[in-house]
C-alpha positions in Angstrom: 2.0 -3.3 16.9 4.2 -5.5 14.8 5.7 -5.8 11.4 4.7 -8.7 9.2 7.3 -9.1 6.4 7.9 -11.3 3.5 11.4 -10.8 2.1 13.2 -12.1 -1.0 10.3 -13.1 -3.1 12.1 -14.1 -6.4 10.4 -13.6 -9.7 11.5 -13.7 -13.3 9.8 -10.8 -15.1 9.8 -8.6 -18.1 10.1 -5.1 -16.9 12.3 -2.4 -18.4 12.5 0.8 -20.4 14.2 -0.9 -23.3 12.4 -3.3 -25.6 15.1 -5.9 -25.1 14.6 -5.9 -21.4 10.9 -6.6 -21.8 11.7 -9.4 -24.3 14.6 -11.1 -22.5 13.4 -10.6 -18.9 15.4 -10.5 -15.7 15.5 -11.7 -12.0 13.7 -9.6 -9.4 13.5 -9.7 -5.7 10.5 -8.2 -3.9 10.2 -7.3 -0.2 7.0 -6.3 1.6 6.8 -5.0 5.2 3.4 -4.3 6.8 3.0 -2.5 10.1 -0.2 -3.8 11.7 -1.8 -4.4 15.1 -1.7 -8.2 15.5 -3.3 -8.4 19.0 -6.7 -9.7 17.8 -5.2 -12.2 15.3 -2.8 -13.5 17.9 -5.4 -13.7 20.7 -8.0 -15.5 18.5 -5.4 -17.4 16.4 -7.2 -16.2 13.3 -5.5 -15.5 10.0 -8.5 -13.5 8.8 -7.6 -10.8 11.4 -4.1 -10.3 10.1 -2.2 -10.0 6.9 -1.7 -13.4 5.3 1.8 -14.0 3.8 0.3 -16.1 1.1 -1.9 -13.3 -0.1 1.0 -10.9 -0.1 2.9 -13.3 -2.3 0.0 -13.8 -4.7 -0.4 -10.0 -5.0 3.3 -9.6 -5.8 3.3 -12.5 -8.2 0.3 -11.1 -10.1 1.8 -7.6 -10.4 5.2 -9.0 -11.4 3.6 -10.9 -14.3 2.4 -7.6 -15.9 5.3 -6.2 -18.0 5.9 -2.5 -17.3 8.6 -0.1 -18.2 9.3 1.3 -14.7 9.9 -0.4 -11.4 8.1 2.6 -9.9 4.9 1.5 -11.7 5.3 -2.1 -10.4 5.8 -0.8 -6.8 2.8 1.4 -7.0 0.6 -1.4 -8.4 1.6 -3.6 -5.5 0.9 -0.8 -3.0 -2.6 -0.2 -4.5 -3.5 -3.9 -4.5 -2.4 -4.2 -0.9 -4.6 -1.3 0.1 -7.6 -2.9 -1.6 -6.9 -6.3 0.1 -6.0 -5.3 3.6 -7.9 -2.6 5.6 -5.9 -2.3 8.8 -2.3 -1.5 7.7 -0.7 1.3 9.7 2.2 1.5 7.2 3.5 -0.3 4.2 6.9 -0.6 2.6 7.4 -2.3 -0.8 10.8 -2.8 -2.4 11.3 -4.2 -5.9 14.9 -5.0 -6.8 16.1 -5.8 -10.3 19.2 -8.1 -10.2 22.1 -7.6 -12.6 20.5 -4.7 -14.6 22.0 -4.1 -18.1 23.8 -0.9 -17.4 27.0 -1.5 -19.3 29.0 -2.5 -16.2 28.8 -4.8 -13.2 25.9 -3.7 -11.0 24.4 -6.1 -8.4 21.0 -4.5 -8.4 18.8 -1.4 -8.7 15.7 -0.9 -6.7 12.7 1.2 -6.1 11.1 1.4 -2.7 7.9 3.1 -1.5 7.2 3.6 2.2 3.8 4.9 3.2 2.3 5.7 6.5 -1.5 5.4 6.7 -1.8 6.7 10.2 -3.5 10.1 10.5 -4.9 12.2 13.3 -8.5 13.3 13.1 -8.5 17.1 13.2 -11.8 17.1 15.2 -11.3 14.5 18.0 -7.5 14.2 17.7 -7.6 10.4 17.7 -5.4 8.4 15.4 -7.0 6.5 12.6 -6.0 4.6 9.4 -6.6 6.6 6.2 -5.6 5.0 2.9 -7.0 7.7 0.7 -6.7 11.2 2.0 -7.8 12.6 -1.3 -11.3 11.2 -1.1 -12.0 10.9 2.6 -15.5 12.5 2.1 -16.4 9.7 -0.3 -16.5 7.3 2.6 -19.8 8.8 3.7 -22.1 9.0 0.7 -25.0 10.3 2.8 -23.1 13.4 4.0 -25.3 16.4 3.1 -23.5 18.8 0.7 -24.0 21.7 3.1 -22.4 19.7 5.9 -19.5 18.7 3.7 -19.0 22.4 2.7 -18.9 23.4 6.4 -16.5 20.6 7.2 -14.2 21.6 4.4 -14.2 25.2 5.6 -13.5 24.1 9.2 -11.0 21.3 8.6 -9.7 22.0 5.1 -8.7 18.9 3.2 -7.7 17.0 6.4 -9.8 13.8 6.7 -11.9 13.0 9.7 -12.0 9.6 11.4 -14.9 7.2 10.8 -16.6 8.2 14.1 -16.6 11.9 13.4 -17.8 11.4 9.9 -20.6 9.2 11.1 -21.5 11.9 13.7 -21.9 14.5 11.0 -23.6 12.1 8.6 -26.3 11.4 11.1 
């Protein structure tokens, strides 16, 4: 397991609660850290089996271009886009830092950081697996019979099962 990071991405963007902030803009720094198994990518020397730095940069660039009131919204947008782009992340940390915020005094920066672990343990087989969306784990298997789903919900509650266990029940 390794961390792939891209730090200090600098953007000029138009985020802020006050209209003036969204009109004038400010400097921002964005850091992204991805915890991922790099063994296949390293062994095969294949960028398609890892998290590409350029793609991370493009994701952040795109989300920073969209004016928003809250840094929290920007961070969450980057997280959601990362989840859609990369399917093997064990954890993810995104930090968006606003430089020299207009707070009426000298402040170097303010930041919002989200850190999420996607590693879960299957309640049936006890194996670890990556689960990006614990709220809709049953949606991953559309052919799961409603009676089976009801039984699984009674047995395991809202805890998600791994792909192998879901496939076992889906038939």
